[in-house]
C-alpha positions in Angstrom: -4.5 -63.9 -37.7 -3.7 -60.5 -36.1 -6.3 -60.8 -33.4 -4.7 -64.5 -32.0 -1.1 -62.6 -31.7 -2.3 -59.4 -30.0 -3.6 -61.8 -27.3 -0.2 -63.6 -26.2 1.8 -60.1 -26.7 -0.2 -58.4 -23.9 0.2 -61.9 -21.8 4.1 -61.2 -22.3 4.1 -57.5 -22.0 2.3 -57.8 -18.4 4.2 -60.7 -17.0 7.6 -59.8 -18.2 7.1 -55.8 -17.8 4.9 -55.8 -14.3 8.1 -57.8 -12.2 10.8 -55.5 -13.7 8.5 -52.2 -13.3 8.4 -53.4 -9.7 11.9 -54.4 -9.4 12.4 -50.7 -10.0 10.2 -48.7 -8.2 11.3 -50.5 -5.0 15.2 -50.6 -5.8 15.8 -47.6 -7.4 15.6 -44.6 -4.8 15.2 -40.9 -5.9 18.4 -38.9 -6.4 18.5 -36.4 -3.3 17.8 -33.0 -3.5 20.8 -30.5 -2.7 21.0 -28.7 0.6 22.5 -26.2 2.3 23.0 -25.1 6.5 21.1 -22.0 7.4 22.3 -20.5 10.8 19.2 -19.3 13.0 18.1 -18.1 16.2 16.3 -20.1 19.0 15.1 -18.8 21.8 15.0 -21.4 24.8 12.6 -22.7 27.5 14.8 -19.9 29.7 14.4 -17.8 27.3 18.0 -17.0 26.5 19.0 -16.8 22.3 21.1 -19.3 21.1 22.5 -19.9 17.3 21.7 -23.5 15.9 21.7 -24.9 12.1 18.9 -25.7 9.8 19.3 -28.0 6.8 17.6 -25.7 3.5 16.6 -27.8 0.4 17.6 -25.8 -2.7 14.2 -25.1 -5.1 14.9 -26.2 -8.2 15.5 -23.5 -11.1 11.8 -24.4 -12.3 10.4 -24.1 -9.0 12.3 -20.5 -8.6 10.5 -19.0 -11.8 7.3 -20.5 -10.4 7.6 -19.0 -6.9 8.8 -15.4 -8.6 6.0 -15.3 -11.2 3.3 -16.2 -8.6 2.3 -13.6 -7.1 2.9 -11.1 -10.8 0.2 -9.8 -13.2 -0.1 -7.3 -16.4 -2.4 -5.2 -17.2 -2.9 -3.0 -20.3 -5.4 -0.6 -21.9 -5.6 1.9 -24.2 -7.3 5.2 -23.1 -8.6 8.5 -24.7 -5.7 10.2 -26.7 -4.1 6.5 -28.3 -2.0 6.2 -25.0 -1.3 2.6 -24.6 -0.9 2.3 -20.7 0.5 -1.0 -19.5 1.2 -1.7 -15.9 2.6 -4.6 -14.2 3.0 -5.6 -10.6 4.6 -8.5 -8.6 5.4 -9.7 -4.7 7.4 -12.0 -3.4 6.9 -12.6 0.1 9.7 -12.7 3.3 7.2 -12.2 6.1 4.4 -15.4 6.9 1.7 -13.9 6.0 3.3 -10.7 3.5 2.7 -7.6 5.1 3.8 -5.6 1.9 -0.2 -5.0 -0.2 -1.0 -3.2 -3.2 -3.8 -1.2 -5.5 -4.4 0.8 -8.6 -7.6 2.2 -10.4 -8.3 4.4 -13.6 -10.8 7.1 -12.4 -12.5 8.9 -16.0 -13.1 12.6 -15.7 -16.2 14.5 -17.7 -14.7 18.0 -18.7 -15.5 21.2 -16.7 -15.0 24.7 -16.9 -11.5 24.4 -16.5 -10.4 21.4 -17.4 -10.7 19.0 -20.6 -12.3 15.3 -20.2 -9.6 12.8 -19.2 -8.5 10.1 -16.7 -6.8 9.8 -12.9 -4.4 7.1 -13.3 -3.6 5.9 -9.5 -1.4 3.4 -8.8 -0.2 2.9 -5.0 2.0 0.0 -3.3 1.9 -0.1 0.5 4.9 -1.6 3.0 3.3 -3.4 6.6 5.1 -3.1 9.6 3.9 -4.9 12.9 1.4 -6.4 11.2 -0.4 -6.6 7.9 -3.2 -5.1 9.4 -2.6 -1.4 7.8 -1.6 -2.1 4.8 -4.5 -4.3 3.9 -7.1 -1.9 4.8 -5.1 1.0 2.5 -4.8 -1.3 -0.3 -8.6 -1.0 0.2 -9.1 3.0 1.0 -6.5 5.4 0.3 -7.1 5.9 -3.1 -11.3 6.4 -2.8 -10.2 8.5 0.1 -7.9 11.0 -2.3 -10.3 10.2 -5.3 -12.7 12.3 -2.7 -10.8 15.3 -2.3 -9.9 15.6 -5.9 -13.7 15.4 -6.7 -13.8 18.5 -3.3 -10.9 20.2 -5.3 -12.9 19.7 -8.7 -16.6 20.9 -7.4 -15.5 23.2 -4.4 -11.9 24.6 -4.9 -12.6 27.1 -2.2 -12.6 24.3 -0.2 -9.0 23.1 -0.4 -7.3 26.3 -1.0 -5.3 27.8 1.9 -7.1 30.6 3.3 -5.5 33.8 3.2 -3.5 35.8 5.6 -5.1 39.3 7.4 -2.6 41.0 5.6 -3.4 39.5 2.3 -6.7 40.3 2.8 -6.4 44.0 3.3 -4.2 44.0 -0.2 -6.8 42.7 -1.8 -9.6 45.1 -0.4 -7.2 47.9 -1.0 -6.2 46.3 -4.8 -2.5 46.5 -3.7 -2.4 42.8 -5.0 -3.4 41.5 -8.8 -6.7 39.6 -9.1 -5.9 35.8 -7.3 -5.9 33.2 -10.5 -9.1 31.1 -10.8 -8.8 28.4 -8.2 -8.9 24.9 -9.8 -7.9 21.4 -9.9 -5.0 22.6 -12.8 -3.3 24.0 -10.0 -0.5 21.5 -9.6 -0.3 22.9 -5.4 -4.2 22.9 -4.8 -3.9 19.2 -6.0 -1.0 18.3 -4.2 -2.7 19.9 -0.9 -5.9 18.0 -1.7 -3.1 14.3 -2.1 -1.9 15.7 1.2 -5.2 16.3 3.1 -6.5 12.5 2.0 -3.6 11.0 3.9 -3.7 13.0 6.8 -7.4 12.6 7.2 -7.7 9.2 6.3 -4.9 8.2 8.9 -6.6 10.5 12.2 -9.5 7.9 10.8 -7.3 4.7 11.6 -6.1 6.6 14.9 -9.1 7.7 16.1 -11.5 4.6 15.2 -10.3 2.9 18.9 -11.0 6.3 21.1 -14.0 6.9 18.5 -15.4 2.8 19.8 -14.6 3.8 23.4 -16.3 7.0 24.0 -19.2 6.0 22.3 -19.5 3.2 24.2 -18.7 5.4 27.8 -21.6 8.2 26.8 -24.1 5.0 26.2 -23.0 2.7 29.6 -21.0 4.1 32.0 -20.2 8.1 31.5 -21.5 8.6 35.7 -19.7 5.9 36.6 -16.7 7.1 34.9 -15.5 3.3 34.5 -13.4 1.6 32.1 -15.4 -0.6 30.1 -14.8 -4.1 29.1 -15.4 -3.6 25.1 -13.1 -7.0 24.2 -16.0 -8.5 22.6 -17.4 -5.7 20.9 -17.8 -6.1 17.1 -15.2 -3.5 16.7 -12.4 -3.9 19.3 -10.4 -5.8 16.7 -11.4 -3.8 13.3 -10.4 -0.7 14.8 -7.4 -1.8 17.1 -5.8 -4.1 15.0 -4.9 -1.3 11.9 -3.8 1.6 14.5 -1.6 -0.4 16.4 0.0 -1.8 13.1 1.5 0.4 10.8 2.3 1.0 7.3 4.1 3.1 4.6 2.3 4.2 1.7 3.6 5.1 -2.0 1.0 6.6 -4.6 1.2 7.9 -8.2 -1.3 9.6 -9.8 -1.5 10.6 -13.5 -3.3 13.2 -14.3 -3.9 13.0 -18.2 -5.9 15.9 -18.3 -3.6 18.4 -17.0 -0.5 16.4 -18.1 0.8 15.8 -14.5 2.2 13.4 -12.4 2.3 13.4 -8.7 4.1 11.3 -6.8 3.0 11.1 -2.7 5.5 9.6 -0.4 4.9 8.1 3.4 7.5 6.7 4.5 10.7 4.9 2.9 9.0 3.4 0.0 10.5 4.4 -2.9 9.4 5.8 -6.6 12.2 6.4 -9.7 11.0 7.3 -13.3 13.1 6.6 -16.1 13.5 9.4 -18.5 14.6 9.0 -22.1 17.0 11.9 -23.4 17.4 11.9 -27.1 21.0 13.0 -28.5 22.1 14.8 -31.9 22.6 11.6 -33.3 19.2 9.6 -32.3 20.9 7.3 -29.8 20.1 8.6 -26.1 20.8 8.2 -22.4 18.4 7.1 -19.4 18.1 9.2 -17.0 17.2 7.9 -13.2 14.7 10.5 -12.0 14.4 9.8 -8.1 11.1 10.9 -6.9 10.5 10.6 -3.7 13.0 10.3 -0.1 13.9 7.9 1.6 12.1 9.3 4.9 14.0 7.7 8.0 15.9 9.1 10.4 19.1 8.2 8.8 18.0 10.8 6.2 18.9 14.2 7.1 16.5 16.3 5.9 13.8 14.2 8.3 16.4 14.6 11.6 15.5 18.1 11.0 12.1 18.2 11.2 11.7 15.1 13.9 13.8 17.9 16.1 12.2 20.4 14.8 8.8 19.4 16.0 9.8 18.0 19.2 11.7 20.6 22.1 15.1 20.4 22.6 15.5 18.3 25.1 14.4 15.5 22.9 17.0 16.3 20.0 19.1 13.6 20.8 16.0 11.1 21.9 13.9 11.5 19.1 16.3 9.7 16.6 18.4 7.1 18.2 20.5 4.8 15.9 18.6 5.8 12.6 15.1 5.1 14.1 12.3 6.8 15.6 12.8 6.9 19.5 15.0 3.9 18.7 12.3 1.9 17.5 10.6 2.8 14.3 12.6 2.5 11.1 10.3 4.6 9.0 9.8 8.6 10.5 6.3 8.5 8.6 3.7 6.0 8.2 0.1 5.2 8.5 -1.2 3.5 11.9 1.6 3.0 14.3 -0.6 4.5 17.2 2.8 3.7 19.8 4.1 6.6 18.8 0.8 8.9 18.7 -1.3 8.4 21.5 -0.2 9.4 25.1 1.2 6.4 27.9 -2.4 7.4 29.4 -4.4 7.0 25.8 -2.4 3.5 25.5 -3.1 2.9 28.7 -7.1 3.1 28.5 -7.0 1.7 25.2 -5.6 -1.6 26.6 -7.8 -1.9 29.4 -11.1 -1.4 27.6 -10.0 -3.7 24.1 -7.1 -6.1 24.8 -7.5 -7.6 28.8 -10.7 -9.0 28.4 -9.0 -11.3 25.2 -5.9 -11.7 27.6 -3.8 -9.7 25.4 -1.3 -6.7 25.8 -0.1 -3.6 23.7 3.1 -3.6 23.1 5.6 -1.5 25.3 4.9 2.3 25.1 8.5 3.6 24.0 10.1 4.5 27.1 11.4 7.8 25.5 7.9 9.1 24.5 6.7 12.2 26.1 5.9 14.9 23.5 4.0 12.7 20.7 2.8 12.4 18.3 6.2 11.4 16.9 5.5 9.6 13.4 3.0 11.2 10.7 1.3 10.5 7.9 1.7 13.4 6.1 3.4 12.6 2.6 6.4 14.6 0.7 4.0 14.9 -2.8 6.2 15.3 -6.2 5.3 16.6 -9.1 6.3 16.6 -12.9 4.6 17.1 -16.3 4.0 14.2 -18.6 4.0 15.7 -21.9 1.9 13.0 -23.8 1.3 13.2 -27.1 3.7 15.7 -27.5 7.2 15.1 -29.6 10.6 16.3 -26.7 13.9 15.4 -26.6 13.8 14.8 -23.3 10.7 12.7 -21.7 9.4 10.9 -18.6 9.3 6.7 -20.4 8.1 4.8 -17.3 7.4 5.0 -13.6 8.8 2.8 -11.3 6.9 1.7 -7.4 8.7 -0.6 -5.2 8.9 -1.2 -1.3 11.8 -1.0 0.3 12.6 -4.3 0.1 13.6 -3.8 -3.6 15.9 -0.8 -2.8 17.3 -2.7 -0.5 18.9 -4.6 -2.9 19.6 -2.7 -6.4 19.7 1.7 -6.5 17.9 3.8 -8.3 20.2 3.5 -11.1 20.5 -0.3 -11.6 16.5 -0.2 -11.6 16.4 2.4 -14.5 18.4 0.3 -16.4 17.1 -2.8 -15.9 13.8 -1.8 -17.0 15.2 0.5 -19.9 17.1 -2.6 -21.2 13.7 -4.5 -20.7 11.9 -2.0 -22.9 14.8 -2.3 -25.4 14.3 -5.8 -25.8 17.3 -7.5 -24.4 17.7 -11.3 -23.8 19.8 -14.0 -22.0 22.2 -12.9 -19.4 24.4 -9.8 -19.4 27.3 -8.8 -17.2 26.8 -6.5 -14.9 30.3 -4.8 -16.1 28.0 -4.0 -19.7 25.1 -3.3 -18.9 26.5 0.2 -19.1 27.3 0.5 -22.3 24.4 -1.3 -23.8 22.0 0.6 -21.6 23.4 4.4 -21.0 22.1 5.5 -17.7 23.1 8.4 -16.0 22.8 8.9 -12.3 20.1 10.7 -9.8 20.2 12.1 -6.6 18.8 9.7 -4.2 18.4 10.6 -0.9 18.8 6.9 1.2 17.5 6.6 4.1 19.1 2.9 5.3 23.0 1.4 5.5 24.1 1.6 2.2 24.1 -1.9 0.0 27.2 -3.8 -0.1 28.3 -4.3 -3.2 29.6 -8.0 -4.9 33.1 -7.7 -5.3 32.8 -11.0 -8.0 31.0 -8.5 -10.7 27.8 -10.7 -11.4 25.4 -10.7 -13.9 21.6 -9.7 -14.7 19.4 -12.2 -16.5 16.6 -10.7 -18.9 14.5 -13.9 -19.0 11.3 -12.4 -17.8 7.9 -11.1 -19.6 6.5 -8.5 -16.6 8.9 -6.4 -16.0 8.0 -6.1 -11.7 9.4 -10.1 -12.0 12.4 -9.1 -14.0 13.2 -6.2 -10.8 12.6 -9.3 -8.5 15.0 -11.6 -9.9 18.1 -9.3 -10.3 17.1 -7.7 -7.1 18.4 -11.6 -6.0 20.5 -12.8 -7.7 19.7 -11.9 -11.5 22.2 -14.3 -13.9 23.4 -15.5 -10.5 21.4 -18.7 -10.2 23.4 -20.6 -7.6 22.5 -17.1 -5.4 19.7 -16.8 -6.7 18.0 -20.2 -5.5 19.4 -19.9 -2.4 17.9 -16.9 -1.5 14.2 -17.7 -2.8 15.1 -21.4 -1.0 14.7 -19.9 2.2 11.3 -20.0 3.3 9.0 -17.2 5.6 9.5 -16.0 8.3 13.4 -17.2 7.9 12.8 -15.3 4.5 12.5 -12.0 6.6 16.7 -12.4 8.6 18.3 -12.2 5.0 15.3 -9.8 3.2 12.4 -8.0 3.1 8.8 -8.4 1.6 9.0 -7.0 -2.0 5.9 -5.6 -3.8 7.4 -3.5 -7.1 4.7 -1.9 -9.4 6.5 -0.7 -12.9 4.1 1.7 -15.2 4.6 2.5 -18.8 3.0 3.3 -22.0 3.5 3.8 -25.8 2.0 6.6 -27.7 0.0 7.0 -30.9 -2.1 3.5 -30.5 -5.9 4.4 -31.5 -6.4 1.7 -33.7 -5.0 -0.9 -30.8 -7.6 0.2 -28.3 -10.8 -2.5 -30.4 -8.1 -5.8 -29.7 -7.1 -4.6 -26.0 -10.8 -3.8 -24.9 -11.7 -7.7 -25.4 -8.5 -8.8 -23.3 -8.7 -10.7 -19.9 -5.9 -8.1 -18.5 -7.7 -4.8 -19.5 -7.0 -2.6 -16.9 -10.6 -0.5 -16.9 -11.8 2.4 -15.8 -13.8 1.9 -12.3 -15.5 5.1 -11.5 -15.8 8.7 -12.9 -15.5 11.8 -11.3 
């Protein structure tokens, strides 16, 4: 009976349901997505630039969340001593392709005569410009280059230490000075010197690479003719020229657990900020923003003075113009950017050797360039003590490394308060005016390298909705709890987005102590940050 009844019911459903489905399929229209008009610059056939309007479709809130989390990752590991190290990294593109890059690595080190065993934890962000070639190369070679210099310091400390002057040598021979202390990597000055040497030597390798290729070719084939060879099809033509011609800032943090030291090396205008927790007598506390770097641009008075001191007085007013090197490049320190390091003659020769055969040309040498180099990769290095495993009323708890796209939108104090609130477990939307009461934060000294960000007058709100701390910071850089603004900013696609924001890469490093029991659990996790090498 049931079988006999079932067949007619099925037939009825097919006969009645199909026409109804077809009716709704072909007569109902999906609700159109909301759009907004975006003013853009358009270059006409005559080369003139005019303004036009382009309609941009708003991303949904789900699409915004997906975009923010697309390139987010969180890693953790328990290392010897029971320290649970945590790292989050996220990036958001404004250029196409993105010109930022990042890298991280843990290097184990054995005990030595002067040092206990421990780890060297490296974290770095790179902010490329003029293309992604230099930043991508640095993401592969910067940390290994520094690790090699540190290995040299550990094994041959005298090779890193600066040579004493003749007067110092004489005083030592006459025993007029105290015996020199034993040189080792425990000395922060020597470690900083090794990091500096790695940065400078690596940049020399990048900038000099095309010259070596050319010199080897001429020595082999054309030295007697004194002709510039056509190397446009040479297998190293693009590989050597691209990283030299494009450029990149680099920001690296090194945690030396054996000696409880933190080093931050900055080349360019990326910024590192530490969150210091200062406990009060009543058991409460306040966060203090410790700004570990200065923005290295022409608007930084310290960089302006340095640049003027390195060039003739006749160039005092031209080395920095409108806050930029020779009126063009914003960061005063960078890897690559060979246009600001090669002479006019060298650029002309390399252009002919490597580019003319491909119908390409190098960007014109800056007109004001007279006494290059104008840009250096030599970093400014900051040192702090970690105090891991020790009770203290003032303790460094986290470090934020980010390219300048984040700092264009958020202040150092806002970033520390946002991370502090995230670590404290804040959830939901918080009015901006309430966060200082919920997460008290004192100001640090920030040497700004750009025009100051314009504060909004409507107050606004922060959003505490992301698990990933780096994603949390990027979300709040572009609207936070103001969902309409956030949707609009993230709806603008690359490369149009570059007119309204920059690429952002953000890494947050924080840690928990006394986690020895968690080591077994974390070691089997698929998101464990593992030691990759050993010194």
